[in-house]
Each structure stands twice: as C-alpha cells, then as structure tokens.
mmCIF file as Biopython writes it, N, C-alpha, C and O atoms, coordinates in Angstrom:
data_model
#
loop_
_atom_site.group_PDB
_atom_site.id
_atom_site.type_symbol
_atom_site.label_atom_id
_atom_site.label_alt_id
_atom_site.label_comp_id
_atom_site.label_asym_id
_atom_site.label_entity_id
_atom_site.label_seq_id
_atom_site.pdbx_PDB_ins_code
_atom_site.Cartn_x
_atom_site.Cartn_y
_atom_site.Cartn_z
_atom_site.occupancy
_atom_site.B_iso_or_equiv
_atom_site.auth_seq_id
_atom_site.auth_asym_id
_atom_site.pdbx_PDB_model_num
ATOM 1   N N  . MET A ? 1  ? 111.191 84.880  101.845 1.0 0.0 1  A 1 
ATOM 2   C CA . MET A ? 1  ? 111.765 85.160  101.757 1.0 0.0 1  A 1 
ATOM 3   C C  . MET A ? 1  ? 111.223 85.543  103.257 1.0 0.0 1  A 1 
ATOM 4   O O  . MET A ? 1  ? 111.530 85.288  104.421 1.0 0.0 1  A 1 
ATOM 5   N N  . ILE A ? 2  ? 111.036 85.687  103.123 1.0 0.0 2  A 1 
ATOM 6   C CA . ILE A ? 2  ? 109.099 87.261  104.653 1.0 0.0 2  A 1 
ATOM 7   C C  . ILE A ? 2  ? 108.261 86.258  104.556 1.0 0.0 2  A 1 
ATOM 8   O O  . ILE A ? 2  ? 107.316 86.633  105.250 1.0 0.0 2  A 1 
ATOM 9   N N  . ARG A ? 3  ? 107.963 85.074  104.079 1.0 0.0 3  A 1 
ATOM 10  C CA . ARG A ? 3  ? 106.959 84.818  104.092 1.0 0.0 3  A 1 
ATOM 11  C C  . ARG A ? 3  ? 107.430 83.426  104.630 1.0 0.0 3  A 1 
ATOM 12  O O  . ARG A ? 3  ? 106.846 83.249  105.699 1.0 0.0 3  A 1 
ATOM 13  N N  . GLY A ? 4  ? 108.136 82.500  104.375 1.0 0.0 4  A 1 
ATOM 14  C CA . GLY A ? 4  ? 109.200 81.494  104.400 1.0 0.0 4  A 1 
ATOM 15  C C  . GLY A ? 4  ? 108.594 80.596  103.872 1.0 0.0 4  A 1 
ATOM 16  O O  . GLY A ? 4  ? 108.845 79.657  104.628 1.0 0.0 4  A 1 
ATOM 17  N N  . ARG A ? 5  ? 107.823 80.128  102.920 1.0 0.0 5  A 1 
ATOM 18  C CA . ARG A ? 5  ? 107.464 79.098  101.726 1.0 0.0 5  A 1 
ATOM 19  C C  . ARG A ? 5  ? 108.181 78.473  101.331 1.0 0.0 5  A 1 
ATOM 20  O O  . ARG A ? 5  ? 108.953 79.229  100.741 1.0 0.0 5  A 1 
ATOM 21  N N  . GLY A ? 6  ? 108.735 76.853  101.158 1.0 0.0 6  A 1 
ATOM 22  C CA . GLY A ? 6  ? 109.265 77.481  100.265 1.0 0.0 6  A 1 
ATOM 23  C C  . GLY A ? 6  ? 111.283 77.290  100.876 1.0 0.0 6  A 1 
ATOM 24  O O  . GLY A ? 6  ? 112.222 76.524  100.663 1.0 0.0 6  A 1 
ATOM 25  N N  . VAL A ? 7  ? 111.060 78.266  101.511 1.0 0.0 7  A 1 
ATOM 26  C CA . VAL A ? 7  ? 112.431 78.354  101.806 1.0 0.0 7  A 1 
ATOM 27  C C  . VAL A ? 7  ? 112.638 79.034  103.239 1.0 0.0 7  A 1 
ATOM 28  O O  . VAL A ? 7  ? 112.029 79.993  103.713 1.0 0.0 7  A 1 
ATOM 29  N N  . ALA A ? 8  ? 113.728 78.224  103.829 1.0 0.0 8  A 1 
ATOM 30  C CA . ALA A ? 8  ? 113.526 78.897  106.095 1.0 0.0 8  A 1 
ATOM 31  C C  . ALA A ? 8  ? 113.508 80.599  105.522 1.0 0.0 8  A 1 
ATOM 32  O O  . ALA A ? 8  ? 114.044 81.095  104.531 1.0 0.0 8  A 1 
ATOM 33  N N  . GLN A ? 9  ? 112.532 81.306  106.759 1.0 0.0 9  A 1 
ATOM 34  C CA . GLN A ? 9  ? 111.511 82.880  106.558 1.0 0.0 9  A 1 
ATOM 35  C C  . GLN A ? 9  ? 113.301 82.745  107.457 1.0 0.0 9  A 1 
ATOM 36  O O  . GLN A ? 9  ? 113.898 82.044  108.274 1.0 0.0 9  A 1 
ATOM 37  N N  . ASN A ? 10 ? 113.464 83.775  106.715 1.0 0.0 10 A 1 
ATOM 38  C CA . ASN A ? 10 ? 113.975 85.236  107.029 1.0 0.0 10 A 1 
ATOM 39  C C  . ASN A ? 10 ? 114.162 86.374  106.763 1.0 0.0 10 A 1 
ATOM 40  O O  . ASN A ? 10 ? 114.939 86.831  105.924 1.0 0.0 10 A 1 
ATOM 41  N N  . ILE A ? 11 ? 112.693 87.512  108.220 1.0 0.0 11 A 1 
ATOM 42  C CA . ILE A ? 11 ? 112.556 88.249  108.092 1.0 0.0 11 A 1 
ATOM 43  C C  . ILE A ? 11 ? 112.836 89.567  108.019 1.0 0.0 11 A 1 
ATOM 44  O O  . ILE A ? 11 ? 112.073 90.533  108.027 1.0 0.0 11 A 1 
ATOM 45  N N  . GLU A ? 12 ? 114.813 89.461  107.897 1.0 0.0 12 A 1 
ATOM 46  C CA . GLU A ? 12 ? 115.509 90.396  108.090 1.0 0.0 12 A 1 
ATOM 47  C C  . GLU A ? 12 ? 115.714 90.384  106.119 1.0 0.0 12 A 1 
ATOM 48  O O  . GLU A ? 12 ? 115.542 91.278  105.290 1.0 0.0 12 A 1 
ATOM 49  N N  . GLY A ? 13 ? 116.128 88.991  105.988 1.0 0.0 13 A 1 
ATOM 50  C CA . GLY A ? 13 ? 116.963 88.951  104.678 1.0 0.0 13 A 1 
ATOM 51  C C  . GLY A ? 13 ? 116.071 88.861  103.880 1.0 0.0 13 A 1 
ATOM 52  O O  . GLY A ? 13 ? 116.396 88.351  102.807 1.0 0.0 13 A 1 
ATOM 53  N N  . GLY A ? 14 ? 114.467 89.341  104.057 1.0 0.0 14 A 1 
ATOM 54  C CA . GLY A ? 14 ? 113.627 89.352  103.142 1.0 0.0 14 A 1 
ATOM 55  C C  . GLY A ? 14 ? 113.436 91.043  102.830 1.0 0.0 14 A 1 
ATOM 56  O O  . GLY A ? 14 ? 113.060 91.711  101.867 1.0 0.0 14 A 1 
ATOM 57  N N  . ARG A ? 15 ? 113.849 91.280  104.015 1.0 0.0 15 A 1 
ATOM 58  C CA . ARG A ? 15 ? 113.674 93.037  104.053 1.0 0.0 15 A 1 
ATOM 59  C C  . ARG A ? 15 ? 114.097 93.639  103.867 1.0 0.0 15 A 1 
ATOM 60  O O  . ARG A ? 15 ? 113.401 94.626  103.628 1.0 0.0 15 A 1 
ATOM 61  N N  . ALA A ? 16 ? 115.732 93.883  103.722 1.0 0.0 16 A 1 
ATOM 62  C CA . ALA A ? 16 ? 116.945 93.502  102.703 1.0 0.0 16 A 1 
ATOM 63  C C  . ALA A ? 16 ? 117.224 93.504  101.921 1.0 0.0 16 A 1 
ATOM 64  O O  . ALA A ? 16 ? 118.220 94.190  101.687 1.0 0.0 16 A 1 
ATOM 65  N N  . LEU A ? 17 ? 116.458 92.574  100.590 1.0 0.0 17 A 1 
ATOM 66  C CA . LEU A ? 17 ? 115.871 92.459  98.982  1.0 0.0 17 A 1 
ATOM 67  C C  . LEU A ? 17 ? 115.011 93.141  98.178  1.0 0.0 17 A 1 
ATOM 68  O O  . LEU A ? 17 ? 115.059 93.356  96.967  1.0 0.0 17 A 1 
ATOM 69  N N  . VAL A ? 18 ? 113.663 93.673  99.587  1.0 0.0 18 A 1 
ATOM 70  C CA . VAL A ? 18 ? 113.115 94.789  99.561  1.0 0.0 18 A 1 
ATOM 71  C C  . VAL A ? 18 ? 113.533 96.249  99.475  1.0 0.0 18 A 1 
ATOM 72  O O  . VAL A ? 18 ? 113.219 97.121  98.665  1.0 0.0 18 A 1 
ATOM 73  N N  . ASP A ? 19 ? 114.432 96.269  100.673 1.0 0.0 19 A 1 
ATOM 74  C CA . ASP A ? 19 ? 114.743 97.814  100.341 1.0 0.0 19 A 1 
ATOM 75  C C  . ASP A ? 19 ? 115.285 97.793  99.227  1.0 0.0 19 A 1 
ATOM 76  O O  . ASP A ? 19 ? 114.895 98.728  98.528  1.0 0.0 19 A 1 
ATOM 77  N N  . ARG A ? 20 ? 116.181 96.992  98.634  1.0 0.0 20 A 1 
ATOM 78  C CA . ARG A ? 20 ? 117.411 96.810  98.080  1.0 0.0 20 A 1 
ATOM 79  C C  . ARG A ? 20 ? 116.652 97.101  95.795  1.0 0.0 20 A 1 
ATOM 80  O O  . ARG A ? 20 ? 117.260 97.639  94.870  1.0 0.0 20 A 1 
ATOM 81  N N  . ALA A ? 21 ? 115.290 96.476  95.795  1.0 0.0 21 A 1 
ATOM 82  C CA . ALA A ? 21 ? 114.338 96.493  95.138  1.0 0.0 21 A 1 
ATOM 83  C C  . ALA A ? 21 ? 114.110 98.009  95.203  1.0 0.0 21 A 1 
ATOM 84  O O  . ALA A ? 21 ? 114.570 98.963  94.576  1.0 0.0 21 A 1 
ATOM 85  N N  . ALA A ? 22 ? 113.346 97.887  96.065  1.0 0.0 22 A 1 
ATOM 86  C CA . ALA A ? 22 ? 113.261 99.764  96.272  1.0 0.0 22 A 1 
ATOM 87  C C  . ALA A ? 22 ? 114.051 100.638 95.751  1.0 0.0 22 A 1 
ATOM 88  O O  . ALA A ? 22 ? 113.678 101.539 95.001  1.0 0.0 22 A 1 
ATOM 89  N N  . LYS A ? 23 ? 115.096 100.453 96.078  1.0 0.0 23 A 1 
ATOM 90  C CA . LYS A ? 23 ? 115.908 101.692 96.276  1.0 0.0 23 A 1 
ATOM 91  C C  . LYS A ? 23 ? 116.381 101.373 94.341  1.0 0.0 23 A 1 
ATOM 92  O O  . LYS A ? 23 ? 116.948 102.338 93.827  1.0 0.0 23 A 1 
ATOM 93  N N  . GLN A ? 24 ? 116.202 100.395 93.602  1.0 0.0 24 A 1 
ATOM 94  C CA . GLN A ? 24 ? 116.643 100.313 91.742  1.0 0.0 24 A 1 
ATOM 95  C C  . GLN A ? 24 ? 115.438 100.718 90.907  1.0 0.0 24 A 1 
ATOM 96  O O  . GLN A ? 24 ? 115.365 100.562 89.688  1.0 0.0 24 A 1 
ATOM 97  N N  . GLY A ? 25 ? 113.863 101.621 92.213  1.0 0.0 25 A 1 
ATOM 98  C CA . GLY A ? 25 ? 112.419 101.590 91.633  1.0 0.0 25 A 1 
ATOM 99  C C  . GLY A ? 25 ? 111.461 101.107 91.090  1.0 0.0 25 A 1 
ATOM 100 O O  . GLY A ? 25 ? 110.734 101.390 90.138  1.0 0.0 25 A 1 
ATOM 101 N N  . LEU A ? 26 ? 111.547 100.338 91.815  1.0 0.0 26 A 1 
ATOM 102 C CA . LEU A ? 26 ? 110.829 99.169  91.861  1.0 0.0 26 A 1 
ATOM 103 C C  . LEU A ? 26 ? 109.746 99.152  92.177  1.0 0.0 26 A 1 
ATOM 104 O O  . LEU A ? 26 ? 109.746 98.323  93.087  1.0 0.0 26 A 1 
ATOM 105 N N  . GLY A ? 27 ? 108.435 99.621  92.022  1.0 0.0 27 A 1 
ATOM 106 C CA . GLY A ? 27 ? 107.149 100.214 92.177  1.0 0.0 27 A 1 
ATOM 107 C C  . GLY A ? 27 ? 106.638 99.066  93.110  1.0 0.0 27 A 1 
ATOM 108 O O  . GLY A ? 27 ? 106.085 99.551  94.097  1.0 0.0 27 A 1 
ATOM 109 N N  . ILE A ? 28 ? 106.645 97.922  93.113  1.0 0.0 28 A 1 
ATOM 110 C CA . ILE A ? 28 ? 105.566 97.141  94.170  1.0 0.0 28 A 1 
ATOM 111 C C  . ILE A ? 28 ? 106.530 97.182  95.679  1.0 0.0 28 A 1 
ATOM 112 O O  . ILE A ? 28 ? 106.004 97.378  96.775  1.0 0.0 28 A 1 
ATOM 113 N N  . ALA A ? 29 ? 107.886 96.979  95.504  1.0 0.0 29 A 1 
ATOM 114 C CA . ALA A ? 29 ? 109.292 97.363  96.491  1.0 0.0 29 A 1 
ATOM 115 C C  . ALA A ? 29 ? 108.954 98.663  97.493  1.0 0.0 29 A 1 
ATOM 116 O O  . ALA A ? 29 ? 108.852 98.435  98.699  1.0 0.0 29 A 1 
ATOM 117 N N  . ARG A ? 30 ? 108.814 99.755  97.092  1.0 0.0 30 A 1 
ATOM 118 C CA . ARG A ? 30 ? 108.255 100.670 97.106  1.0 0.0 30 A 1 
ATOM 119 C C  . ARG A ? 30 ? 107.245 100.810 98.255  1.0 0.0 30 A 1 
ATOM 120 O O  . ARG A ? 30 ? 107.424 101.044 99.450  1.0 0.0 30 A 1 
ATOM 121 N N  . ARG A ? 31 ? 105.948 100.561 97.421  1.0 0.0 31 A 1 
ATOM 122 C CA . ARG A ? 31 ? 104.384 99.820  97.956  1.0 0.0 31 A 1 
ATOM 123 C C  . ARG A ? 31 ? 104.649 99.322  99.481  1.0 0.0 31 A 1 
ATOM 124 O O  . ARG A ? 31 ? 104.103 99.818  100.466 1.0 0.0 31 A 1 
ATOM 125 N N  . LEU A ? 32 ? 105.816 97.987  99.505  1.0 0.0 32 A 1 
ATOM 126 C CA . LEU A ? 32 ? 105.469 97.026  101.003 1.0 0.0 32 A 1 
ATOM 127 C C  . LEU A ? 32 ? 106.388 98.351  101.533 1.0 0.0 32 A 1 
ATOM 128 O O  . LEU A ? 32 ? 105.931 99.295  102.178 1.0 0.0 32 A 1 
ATOM 129 N N  . GLN A ? 33 ? 106.967 98.285  101.355 1.0 0.0 33 A 1 
ATOM 130 C CA . GLN A ? 33 ? 108.147 99.645  102.136 1.0 0.0 33 A 1 
ATOM 131 C C  . GLN A ? 33 ? 107.007 100.621 103.669 1.0 0.0 33 A 1 
ATOM 132 O O  . GLN A ? 33 ? 106.990 100.760 104.892 1.0 0.0 33 A 1 
ATOM 133 N N  . ALA A ? 34 ? 106.101 101.115 102.169 1.0 0.0 34 A 1 
ATOM 134 C CA . ALA A ? 34 ? 105.004 102.435 102.846 1.0 0.0 34 A 1 
ATOM 135 C C  . ALA A ? 34 ? 104.505 101.481 104.029 1.0 0.0 34 A 1 
ATOM 136 O O  . ALA A ? 34 ? 104.567 101.827 105.208 1.0 0.0 34 A 1 
ATOM 137 N N  . ALA A ? 35 ? 103.889 99.962  103.505 1.0 0.0 35 A 1 
ATOM 138 C CA . ALA A ? 35 ? 103.250 98.757  103.937 1.0 0.0 35 A 1 
ATOM 139 C C  . ALA A ? 35 ? 103.263 98.820  105.443 1.0 0.0 35 A 1 
ATOM 140 O O  . ALA A ? 35 ? 102.346 98.685  106.253 1.0 0.0 35 A 1 
ATOM 141 N N  . ASP A ? 36 ? 104.901 99.126  105.644 1.0 0.0 36 A 1 
ATOM 142 C CA . ASP A ? 36 ? 105.392 98.965  106.245 1.0 0.0 36 A 1 
ATOM 143 C C  . ASP A ? 36 ? 105.726 96.734  106.852 1.0 0.0 36 A 1 
ATOM 144 O O  . ASP A ? 36 ? 105.550 96.251  107.970 1.0 0.0 36 A 1 
ATOM 145 N N  . TYR A ? 37 ? 106.164 96.079  105.677 1.0 0.0 37 A 1 
ATOM 146 C CA . TYR A ? 37 ? 106.804 95.672  104.770 1.0 0.0 37 A 1 
ATOM 147 C C  . TYR A ? 37 ? 104.759 94.082  105.499 1.0 0.0 37 A 1 
ATOM 148 O O  . TYR A ? 37 ? 104.545 92.982  106.007 1.0 0.0 37 A 1 
ATOM 149 N N  . ASP A ? 38 ? 104.334 94.798  105.166 1.0 0.0 38 A 1 
ATOM 150 C CA . ASP A ? 38 ? 102.357 93.532  105.167 1.0 0.0 38 A 1 
ATOM 151 C C  . ASP A ? 38 ? 102.866 93.509  104.382 1.0 0.0 38 A 1 
ATOM 152 O O  . ASP A ? 38 ? 103.487 94.437  103.864 1.0 0.0 38 A 1 
ATOM 153 N N  . LEU A ? 39 ? 102.759 92.354  104.018 1.0 0.0 39 A 1 
ATOM 154 C CA . LEU A ? 39 ? 102.454 91.348  101.766 1.0 0.0 39 A 1 
ATOM 155 C C  . LEU A ? 39 ? 100.914 91.560  102.126 1.0 0.0 39 A 1 
ATOM 156 O O  . LEU A ? 39 ? 100.230 91.567  101.102 1.0 0.0 39 A 1 
ATOM 157 N N  . ASP A ? 40 ? 100.272 91.711  103.151 1.0 0.0 40 A 1 
ATOM 158 C CA . ASP A ? 40 ? 99.339  91.664  102.975 1.0 0.0 40 A 1 
ATOM 159 C C  . ASP A ? 40 ? 98.086  92.548  101.899 1.0 0.0 40 A 1 
ATOM 160 O O  . ASP A ? 40 ? 97.070  92.373  101.226 1.0 0.0 40 A 1 
ATOM 161 N N  . ALA A ? 41 ? 99.418  93.932  102.521 1.0 0.0 41 A 1 
ATOM 162 C CA . ALA A ? 41 ? 99.292  95.142  101.816 1.0 0.0 41 A 1 
ATOM 163 C C  . ALA A ? 41 ? 99.347  95.256  100.297 1.0 0.0 41 A 1 
ATOM 164 O O  . ALA A ? 41 ? 98.878  96.182  99.634  1.0 0.0 41 A 1 
ATOM 165 N N  . VAL A ? 42 ? 100.056 94.067  99.794  1.0 0.0 42 A 1 
ATOM 166 C CA . VAL A ? 42 ? 100.605 94.439  98.370  1.0 0.0 42 A 1 
ATOM 167 C C  . VAL A ? 42 ? 99.737  93.195  97.253  1.0 0.0 42 A 1 
ATOM 168 O O  . VAL A ? 42 ? 99.294  93.250  96.105  1.0 0.0 42 A 1 
ATOM 169 N N  . THR A ? 43 ? 99.823  91.887  98.564  1.0 0.0 43 A 1 
ATOM 170 C CA . THR A ? 43 ? 99.769  90.455  97.848  1.0 0.0 43 A 1 
ATOM 171 C C  . THR A ? 43 ? 98.590  90.168  98.864  1.0 0.0 43 A 1 
ATOM 172 O O  . THR A ? 43 ? 98.974  89.745  99.955  1.0 0.0 43 A 1 
ATOM 173 N N  . PRO A ? 44 ? 97.276  90.316  98.710  1.0 0.0 44 A 1 
ATOM 174 C CA . PRO A ? 44 ? 96.423  90.021  99.809  1.0 0.0 44 A 1 
ATOM 175 C C  . PRO A ? 44 ? 95.820  88.515  99.279  1.0 0.0 44 A 1 
ATOM 176 O O  . PRO A ? 44 ? 95.939  88.556  98.055  1.0 0.0 44 A 1 
ATOM 177 N N  . ASP A ? 45 ? 95.400  87.591  99.553  1.0 0.0 45 A 1 
ATOM 178 C CA . ASP A ? 45 ? 95.577  86.085  99.683  1.0 0.0 45 A 1 
ATOM 179 C C  . ASP A ? 45 ? 96.328  85.380  98.609  1.0 0.0 45 A 1 
ATOM 180 O O  . ASP A ? 45 ? 95.840  84.318  98.223  1.0 0.0 45 A 1 
ATOM 181 N N  . ALA A ? 46 ? 96.891  85.590  98.331  1.0 0.0 46 A 1 
ATOM 182 C CA . ALA A ? 46 ? 98.516  85.119  97.679  1.0 0.0 46 A 1 
ATOM 183 C C  . ALA A ? 46 ? 98.650  83.422  98.153  1.0 0.0 46 A 1 
ATOM 184 O O  . ALA A ? 46 ? 98.479  82.431  97.444  1.0 0.0 46 A 1 
ATOM 185 N N  . ASP A ? 47 ? 98.915  83.478  99.203  1.0 0.0 47 A 1 
ATOM 186 C CA . ASP A ? 47 ? 98.760  81.791  99.133  1.0 0.0 47 A 1 
ATOM 187 C C  . ASP A ? 47 ? 97.527  80.809  100.078 1.0 0.0 47 A 1 
ATOM 188 O O  . ASP A ? 47 ? 97.415  79.680  100.555 1.0 0.0 47 A 1 
ATOM 189 N N  . ALA A ? 48 ? 96.803  82.000  99.970  1.0 0.0 48 A 1 
ATOM 190 C CA . ALA A ? 48 ? 95.641  81.626  100.395 1.0 0.0 48 A 1 
ATOM 191 C C  . ALA A ? 48 ? 94.618  79.891  100.407 1.0 0.0 48 A 1 
ATOM 192 O O  . ALA A ? 48 ? 94.051  79.030  101.080 1.0 0.0 48 A 1 
ATOM 193 N N  . TRP A ? 49 ? 94.852  80.171  99.626  1.0 0.0 49 A 1 
ATOM 194 C CA . TRP A ? 49 ? 94.382  78.577  98.965  1.0 0.0 49 A 1 
ATOM 195 C C  . TRP A ? 49 ? 95.117  77.634  98.922  1.0 0.0 49 A 1 
ATOM 196 O O  . TRP A ? 49 ? 94.658  76.507  98.737  1.0 0.0 49 A 1 
ATOM 197 N N  . LYS A ? 50 ? 96.197  77.815  99.051  1.0 0.0 50 A 1 
ATOM 198 C CA . LYS A ? 50 ? 97.404  76.390  99.281  1.0 0.0 50 A 1 
ATOM 199 C C  . LYS A ? 50 ? 97.171  76.123  100.497 1.0 0.0 50 A 1 
ATOM 200 O O  . LYS A ? 50 ? 96.862  74.946  100.685 1.0 0.0 50 A 1 
ATOM 201 N N  . TYR A ? 51 ? 97.214  77.041  101.762 1.0 0.0 51 A 1 
ATOM 202 C CA . TYR A ? 51 ? 97.635  77.235  103.455 1.0 0.0 51 A 1 
ATOM 203 C C  . TYR A ? 51 ? 96.377  77.101  103.822 1.0 0.0 51 A 1 
ATOM 204 O O  . TYR A ? 51 ? 96.121  77.350  104.999 1.0 0.0 51 A 1 
ATOM 205 N N  . ALA A ? 52 ? 94.942  76.545  102.636 1.0 0.0 52 A 1 
ATOM 206 C CA . ALA A ? 52 ? 93.787  77.411  104.127 1.0 0.0 52 A 1 
ATOM 207 C C  . ALA A ? 52 ? 93.428  75.504  104.322 1.0 0.0 52 A 1 
ATOM 208 O O  . ALA A ? 52 ? 93.983  74.575  103.734 1.0 0.0 52 A 1 
ATOM 209 N N  . PRO A ? 53 ? 92.768  75.477  104.937 1.0 0.0 53 A 1 
ATOM 210 C CA . PRO A ? 53 ? 92.079  73.911  105.939 1.0 0.0 53 A 1 
ATOM 211 C C  . PRO A ? 53 ? 91.187  73.357  104.471 1.0 0.0 53 A 1 
ATOM 212 O O  . PRO A ? 53 ? 90.828  74.001  103.485 1.0 0.0 53 A 1 
ATOM 213 N N  . MET A ? 54 ? 91.085  72.457  104.685 1.0 0.0 54 A 1 
ATOM 214 C CA . MET A ? 54 ? 91.208  71.500  103.468 1.0 0.0 54 A 1 
ATOM 215 C C  . MET A ? 54 ? 89.666  70.954  104.154 1.0 0.0 54 A 1 
ATOM 216 O O  . MET A ? 54 ? 89.506  69.789  103.791 1.0 0.0 54 A 1 
ATOM 217 N N  . PHE A ? 55 ? 88.600  71.385  104.942 1.0 0.0 55 A 1 
ATOM 218 C CA . PHE A ? 55 ? 87.947  70.784  104.829 1.0 0.0 55 A 1 
ATOM 219 C C  . PHE A ? 55 ? 86.161  71.605  105.122 1.0 0.0 55 A 1 
ATOM 220 O O  . PHE A ? 55 ? 85.142  70.924  105.008 1.0 0.0 55 A 1 
#
C-alpha cells in the first residue's frame, strides 16, 4: 500500500499495517519503523527491475 504498486497508494494505511505488524513482533516491520518508513532501507531495488526504463 505504501508504494502503490498493484493497488491504490495509501501511505497512511500502509504505515498502519506496518505498525500493527511491528506491534506483533515482526522484525522487518520494526526495521521499517526505525527507518522512518523508508522502503529502500529494507527492500532496496525491490521493484527497480520492473519499473526501470527499457532503453
């Protein structure tokens, strides 16, 4: 939801899901919170191959 890939982008809703997961003890969610929700901090280049220019 935070990136908005395949679904409508909803940053607040995405952050709420991350917060919920972190509260339940999910480590990656806690790392994302610590990085101020910077997705590249936990999944660098996750979508780069798909959304990169084709030239």
